[in-house]
N, C-alpha and C positions, 0 to 999 in steps of 0.2 A: 396925533398918530402912533399905532401899537402895533406891532410888528406876531403876528401868531401862529406861533412852534413848541405849540405842545406832542413829542415825540414821546409813543409805545415803540420800544424796540425788545424784542426776545434774546437773549444776554444769553439763552441754556446751552449748553452742553455735557459732555457725556464722560465720566473718568472712564476709562479700561481700563481692563490689571491682563496683561499680557503674557504672553512663557516668556516670550523673548523680544530683545529691541529688534532684529528686524521683523517681527509679524507687526509692528508699530509702524516701523519703514515702508513692509509691502503695502501695509496701510494708508498709511499717507500719499501714497503715491496713487492708487485707486484714485481716490476721491480726487487727487490735484495731478489731473494724470498733464496735461499742458504750462505747470506751473513748476516757474525753478522757487529753487528748496533751498536758501538757507541757513546753515545748523551752526549755532552759533555755541562752544563750548570753553572748555578750558585748559590747560593744555599734564591737568592732571588724567582727568575725564575723557579726553579728546583720544588717551596712547589705546586706551582696552577697549569701546567704543564710535573714534569716531570714523575711521574706516571702514567697517562692514554695515558700518549707516549708511551713510551716506551709498557706497554700491547699491545697498537695498531699494533706497529713497530715489538713484537717481530713474531716469525716464533717458529712453533712442531719444529722444527732442529738448530734453528739458532734464538740464545737468544739472549734481546739487555740491552748492561749495558749503567746503569747510571753513569756519573760521578762527582761528587760536586766540584764545589773549589768557594773559598770566591766571593763577587761584591764587582764592584766597580775596575777603572784604576789600582788596586796598585798591583793587580793581572796577570797582563797581563807583565809578566817578564821571563825572562829565566829558571832561577828558578822552575816557576810555568810548564814551557812548560817541561823539562827537568822531576818533576812530574809523570804529562800527563802519558809521554810514554811512562817512566816506567808501569804504572799502565797500558797501554792498553797491553805491552808486554804481561804482567802476565796473560793479563788473554786473549792473544794469538790470538790480533790484526795480521791479515796475507795481505797481498801484499790487496786482497779478498775483504778484511772488507771495512765498511762506519761511515765516520766520520761523525753527526749533528751536527750542530754550534745551539741550542737551544738557544736562550736568543740576547742582541743587543750587539752591537757593538764591545766592548771588547769581549767578548763568540767570535764572530766572527771572528775577529783577531787573537785574542791565535788558538781556535782552528784549523782553517783553515792557519797556520803553523804546527801548531801539523803535519797536515795532507801532510802539503808540504814535511818533512822531512819526513816524518816514511815511511818508505820500498823503499824509494827514488818516493811522492805518493804515494794515497789510494784517491778511491773517498770523495769526499765531499759535505756534501748539504747543508742547511743554511736554517733555520727557524727560525728567526727575531722578536721577540719580541714586542721590541722597536718603534717609531718610527722614532728615527734617525737613526736609522739601516735599516725602512725596505724603507726609500726614499734613503739611501745611500750606506752605508758600506756595506752592505752583499748582491752590483753589483759591481761588475767591478775588483774581485781577488783582491785585495791588504790583505796582511797579514801580522802579523806584530805584533814583543813583543817591549814594551820600550826598551831604556839603562839609565844607569843612567846619560849618554851626549844627550840626545835625544829623542822627543818620535817616535816611529815605525824605530830607526836608522834599524833594525835587520829583516830584513821579505824576504817576495818574493810577485812575483804575479801569483798567484795562484788563477784561476775560479773553480767555483763551477757544480756540475753534473747539480742543482734546485735547484731554490730558489720558496717557500714557502711563503707566505704573508696570514695571517690573521689576518684581519682588528682588532677583536674583541678583539684580546689579550690587546689591546691600553684601556678594560676597570680596566682593573690589571692594569696599568703604573699609579708610584705613577704624580703628575700634575709635582711636578720640574724633574721630567723624560721628560713627554711629553713633555716642554713651549720645555727642553732640545734639541728637536727634532726639532720643530719648528725651529728653528736658523739654522738648514738644508735647512729646505722649505721657509723659507725667503731668505738663496743664491741662490736658481733655480731661485726663479722672477728674484730675482737682475741681476745676472750673462746671463739666458736665458730666458725668457719668463715675459714679462711686463705686457703683461696679467694676468699670473697668480699670481705676486704679488702684481695688481691690487684688483684681486681675495681674497685677505689673510685681505689685507685692509679693504677691504666691505662686510666681514663675521668674521670677528674678534669674535663673539657674540656667532658664533654659531658651530669655530672651537674649540674653549675653552671647548664647552657643549660635546665637540668626540664626533658633530654629526655622523653616522655611512656613508653615503651617503655619505657625503662632503668629509670626510678623505678619504674617499675610491679612489673619484676622485683625491684629492690633493695626497695619496702615489702614486693613477697609473699615472699620470702627472710628480710627479717629479723621476724615474723609466726608461718615457720614456724620459724624459731627459738623463741623467743618460747614459741610453742604447745609443742613439745615440755620448753623447760621446766617451762611451769606442766601441765601432766602428768604429769610426772614427780612434781613435788614445789610440790603448791597452792596452800602458807600457810606457803609461805618456814622450814619447818621445817631446813631442811638445804640442801638444792642448788640451790634459786631461789639460795641468795645471790650466785651467780654472777651473776646482771645485776645489781650494786653495785661489780662494777667502777667506778673513780674517783669514786662516787658519796660513800664516807665524805668522804670532803676534801673534791666537790665538794660537796655540801650547808655542809658549814662554811663555804664560800666565798659559796655566794647569804645563808647566815645573817649571814656579819659584813659585805657587802657592801647590807644592808637588803632583799636582795634587789633591787637596779641590775643586780649583770649576774642576767645570763636562766639557765634552768636547766641547759639543757645545753651551754653557754659556762664556766660552774664547770664543770661535768662534764667538758668536755675537761683547761681544768687540772687536775682530779683528778685524773685518767689516766695528765698526763705526771710529776704531784708519785707516781704509786703506783706510776706506771713507774720513777719515779730506787729507792723503796722497794725496787721485785722487783730491780735489778739491784744495790744495795747488799745487798740480803741474797743476793746468788748466784743468785738462782735464774732469772734472766732476764739475752738475753745485751745487753751495750750494740748490737748489729744492728741484734737490736732489738722494742730503746728506742727504737731510732734513726730508725727506720717511721714509727714509732707518734708520734714526736714530728713529723717531717714529713710524714706523711695530715693530722694536725691542721691544722700548718699552710698543710697547702694547699688545707685548705678553709674558710679564714679566721680558724679560732682558734686561742687563746692558747692558750699550752702555760706558763707563769707569772704567781705568783700576782700580784697588779698593785704597783706599785712602795709606796704608800702603805698597805700591807694587813701585823699582822704576823703572820709565822707563827705566832710564840706562840698571837697569838692566836683562827685559824684551830685550830689541833690541838688547844686548850683546847675549842673548841667540838664536837671530833668524840667529848669525852668523854659532850653528850649525846646520843652516835648511839641510835638503837634496838639496836644489836645490840653498846649498849658494857655488859658482863660484867662484875665486879667489878674496876671499876678499866680492863678493858685491851676497846681495842675490837678490833672482830675482822676484817679486811682480806680485800680477795678483792684477791685480787694475780696478775699473769701472769706465765705463766712461757717460751712465745711467742708467734708469734704465732697465733693460730687454739685461745691454751691455757688455762686460767684454773687458780686452787688456792685451795677456797673456805675463806673461817676460821681468819687465821692473826692468832692474839691480839697485840696491843703494845699497852706505855704509852704512854702519851702522849707524852711525856717520848721512847721509844725510837723512832717515830715520825719524831716528828722532826728527831730525832738522824738516823738512817737517810738523810732527808731532805736533811741539808742537807750532807750529806757531799760 
């Protein structure tokens, strides 16, 4: 007896650049005139944007609700997900409701996973307010929470209905968080676009001043690059793993630090480490490895493990990575600036040996 369930669905959606968050709110209310809108944000972002956005998205018969949670990666867990679900159900959220993630990558991951499972899936919209979320995490439908044994181990692929990007939100982004996002921007140049990487090298001062025109161009280019990857491999069967450069070791650094080291900063350390592995394997020139390290340092990002962090603990943690198969971690490594190699299998011992060479 066979159950035939071949499924063809269209998960397409738009990334829309807006002049302000209120413009996004008006568009959402126009698209979902009768829906209850639930805005999930953190306390830091909420104090800047939640009130005005909620007023803009509220309808006469369909109010908007704001659910605030503590900021930081520590909130991205099963307990917080359960708390949000309890609040949403008590406030009358139905399958026709809309969940809006207003914030950085942590909020997008958590709110998206809540949306993916509440009533077996409700409409979900991303409004990323951090550079990291605007160039990377808000696009592609990866939603998850962390587990004590590893980062993003419990989650789903659940695409948003729309992504709204307001570059002006970077004005209220702390410098540390801005540099955090620049790690992902540098990653895109390193793995997919040598011209973007050179642009970053030449325009460091204007970028650090958050020049609106330059930042718009950079964010738009990163969105184009990620769109191309996700369209080719939505569920990370193969090619999408190219985006994991720096993340295998970077995620391990995050976990060993108990998330005291932010995601982007950990990815910067991971990129530098994985570039060393690439050089030790003979697939990356020492000149390109130096360019990558110099670019990371130019934007105030660390390129080496913290002094008190044991490399043994880091490489042990990589074995818990989702890409580990039969005791081997599958790395994305760099061949040159603008080109990466996907799925290089290595044992934990071999990777550490190459890094320390």
